[in-house]
C-alpha positions as CSV (number, residue, x, y, z in Angstrom):
1,X,-4.5,-4.6,24.6
2,X,-2.2,-6.4,22.2
3,X,-4.0,-9.7,22.7
4,X,-4.0,-11.4,19.3
5,X,-7.7,-12.3,19.3
6,X,-8.7,-8.8,20.3
7,X,-6.4,-7.3,17.7
8,X,-8.0,-9.5,15.0
9,X,-11.5,-8.5,16.1
10,X,-10.6,-4.8,16.2
11,X,-9.1,-4.9,12.7
12,X,-12.2,-6.7,11.4
13,X,-14.4,-3.9,12.8
14,X,-12.2,-1.1,11.5
15,X,-12.1,-2.9,8.1
16,X,-15.9,-3.2,8.1
17,X,-16.4,0.5,9.1
18,X,-13.8,1.7,6.6
19,X,-15.6,-0.1,3.9
20,X,-19.3,0.5,4.8
21,X,-19.2,3.7,6.9
22,X,-15.9,5.5,6.3
23,X,-17.3,8.7,7.6
24,X,-17.2,7.2,11.1
25,X,-13.4,6.9,10.9
26,X,-11.2,10.0,10.2
27,X,-7.4,9.9,10.6
28,X,-7.4,13.6,11.2
29,X,-9.9,13.4,14.1
30,X,-8.5,10.1,15.5
31,X,-4.7,10.7,15.5
32,X,-3.9,7.6,17.4
33,X,-5.2,5.3,14.6
34,X,-2.5,5.8,12.1
35,X,0.4,4.8,14.5
36,X,-1.6,1.7,15.4
37,X,-2.0,0.7,11.8
38,X,1.6,1.5,11.1
39,X,2.7,-0.8,13.8
40,X,1.2,-3.8,11.9
41,X,2.4,-2.4,8.5
42,X,6.0,-2.1,10.0
43,X,5.8,-5.8,11.0
44,X,4.8,-6.7,7.4
45,X,7.6,-4.8,5.7
46,X,10.4,-7.3,6.5
47,X,8.1,-10.0,5.1
48,X,7.9,-8.3,1.8
49,X,11.6,-8.7,1.4
50,X,11.1,-12.4,1.9
51,X,8.4,-12.8,-0.7
52,X,11.1,-14.1,-3.1
53,X,11.1,-17.3,-1.1
54,X,8.6,-19.4,0.8
55,X,7.4,-17.5,3.9
56,X,4.3,-19.2,5.1
57,X,5.8,-22.1,7.1
58,X,4.4,-21.0,10.4
59,X,1.0,-19.6,11.6
60,X,2.7,-16.5,13.1
61,X,4.0,-15.4,9.7
62,X,0.5,-15.7,8.3
63,X,-1.0,-13.7,11.2
64,X,1.6,-10.9,10.6
65,X,0.9,-11.0,6.9
66,X,-2.9,-10.8,7.4
67,X,-2.8,-8.0,10.0
68,X,-0.5,-6.0,7.8
69,X,-2.6,-6.5,4.7
70,X,-5.8,-5.6,6.6
71,X,-4.1,-2.5,8.0
72,X,-3.1,-1.4,4.5
73,X,-6.6,-2.1,3.2
74,X,-8.1,0.0,6.0
75,X,-5.8,2.9,5.1
76,X,-6.6,2.4,1.4
77,X,-10.3,2.7,2.2
78,X,-9.8,5.7,4.5
79,X,-7.7,7.4,1.8
80,X,-10.9,8.0,-0.2
81,X,-11.6,10.7,2.4
82,X,-10.0,14.1,1.8
83,X,-9.0,14.7,5.4
84,X,-7.6,11.2,5.9
85,X,-5.5,11.3,2.8
86,X,-4.0,14.6,3.9
87,X,-2.8,12.8,7.0
88,X,-1.4,9.9,5.0
89,X,0.5,12.1,2.6
90,X,2.3,13.8,5.4
91,X,3.5,10.4,6.8
92,X,7.0,9.6,5.4
93,X,6.9,5.9,6.3
94,X,3.6,5.3,4.4
95,X,5.0,7.1,1.3
96,X,8.2,5.0,1.7
97,X,6.2,1.8,1.8
98,X,4.3,2.8,-1.3
99,X,7.5,3.4,-3.2
100,X,9.1,0.3,-1.8
101,X,6.2,-2.0,-3.0
102,X,6.1,-0.3,-6.4
103,X,9.8,-0.9,-6.8
104,X,9.4,-4.6,-5.9
105,X,6.6,-4.8,-8.4
106,X,9.0,-3.2,-10.9
107,X,11.6,-5.9,-10.2
108,X,9.0,-8.6,-11.0
109,X,7.8,-6.8,-14.1
110,X,11.3,-6.3,-15.5
111,X,12.5,-9.7,-14.5
112,X,15.2,-8.2,-12.4
113,X,17.4,-11.1,-11.1
114,X,18.1,-9.3,-7.8
115,X,14.5,-10.0,-6.6
116,X,11.8,-12.2,-8.0
117,X,8.5,-13.3,-6.4
118,X,8.2,-16.8,-5.2
119,X,5.1,-18.3,-6.9
120,X,3.5,-19.4,-3.6
121,X,3.4,-15.7,-2.5
122,X,1.9,-14.3,-5.7
123,X,-1.6,-13.9,-4.4
124,X,-0.4,-12.0,-1.3
125,X,1.8,-9.8,-3.3
126,X,-0.9,-9.1,-5.9
127,X,-3.3,-8.1,-3.1
128,X,-0.7,-5.8,-1.6
129,X,0.1,-4.3,-5.0
130,X,-3.5,-3.4,-5.7
131,X,-3.9,-1.7,-2.3
132,X,-0.7,0.2,-2.8
133,X,-1.7,1.4,-6.2
134,X,-4.9,2.6,-4.8
135,X,-3.0,4.5,-2.1
136,X,-0.7,5.9,-4.7
137,X,-3.6,7.1,-6.7
138,X,-5.0,8.8,-3.6
139,X,-1.8,10.6,-2.6
140,X,-0.6,11.5,-6.1
141,X,-2.6,14.7,-6.2
142,X,-1.0,15.9,-3.0
143,X,2.6,15.2,-4.0
144,X,2.3,16.8,-7.4
145,X,4.0,18.3,-9.4
146,X,6.4,15.5,-10.0
147,X,10.0,16.6,-10.7
148,X,12.0,15.2,-13.6
149,X,13.7,12.6,-11.5
150,X,10.7,11.7,-9.2
151,X,11.0,8.0,-8.2
152,X,7.2,7.6,-7.9
153,X,6.8,8.9,-11.5
154,X,9.7,6.8,-12.9
155,X,8.5,3.6,-11.2
156,X,4.9,4.1,-12.3
157,X,6.0,4.8,-15.9
158,X,8.1,1.7,-15.9
159,X,5.2,-0.4,-14.5
160,X,2.9,0.9,-17.2
161,X,5.2,-0.6,-19.8
162,X,4.9,-4.1,-18.3
163,X,1.5,-4.6,-16.8
164,X,-1.4,-6.0,-18.8
165,X,-3.9,-5.8,-15.9
166,X,-6.6,-3.3,-16.9
167,X,-7.2,-2.2,-13.3
168,X,-3.5,-1.5,-12.8
169,X,-3.2,0.3,-16.0
170,X,-6.1,2.6,-15.2
171,X,-4.8,3.3,-11.7
172,X,-1.3,3.9,-12.9
173,X,-2.5,6.3,-15.6
174,X,-4.6,8.2,-13.0
175,X,-1.6,8.5,-10.7
176,X,0.7,9.6,-13.5
177,X,-1.8,12.3,-14.7
178,X,-2.2,13.6,-11.1
179,X,1.6,13.7,-10.6
180,X,1.9,15.8,-13.8
181,X,-0.5,18.5,-12.8
182,X,1.4,21.8,-12.7
183,X,4.6,20.0,-13.7
184,X,6.9,21.2,-16.5
């Protein structure tokens, strides 16, 4: 319907089902779901660019941020299913988002002066980064083997040099090992 309260309710239900009963939701069997989630993710994307400054001045920004993060979390949960991850890996915009967030994380890790995270947005970006790393881990087997100049591989390798977060290190190592399967 597009009514904000109904959208929030529906996302909460999808989030609950994707977490507790993911077998009930399959992106392959329900082809209209991914475009719906991508609509909210696409609204989030410009906000990621603004994470280097304060963004939460108005409630509408917080709603866009929350619906985008919830949509990514739902996709992250659904990516644990083989059929759903095959749908995700074919979607160029999802793969572009994954690379984009990983590159923003690399900017932070390497202290790149062109883009740094505003301290007040750290918790949101941290949440986003964890979901994206999980998505990367899920799709990495399907985009292997990585070529010598593969941006996913290079970015993950760079992040491995900077992060001290054990969860991230493990997820990055899994992604890297999957990307290297059948590579030279």
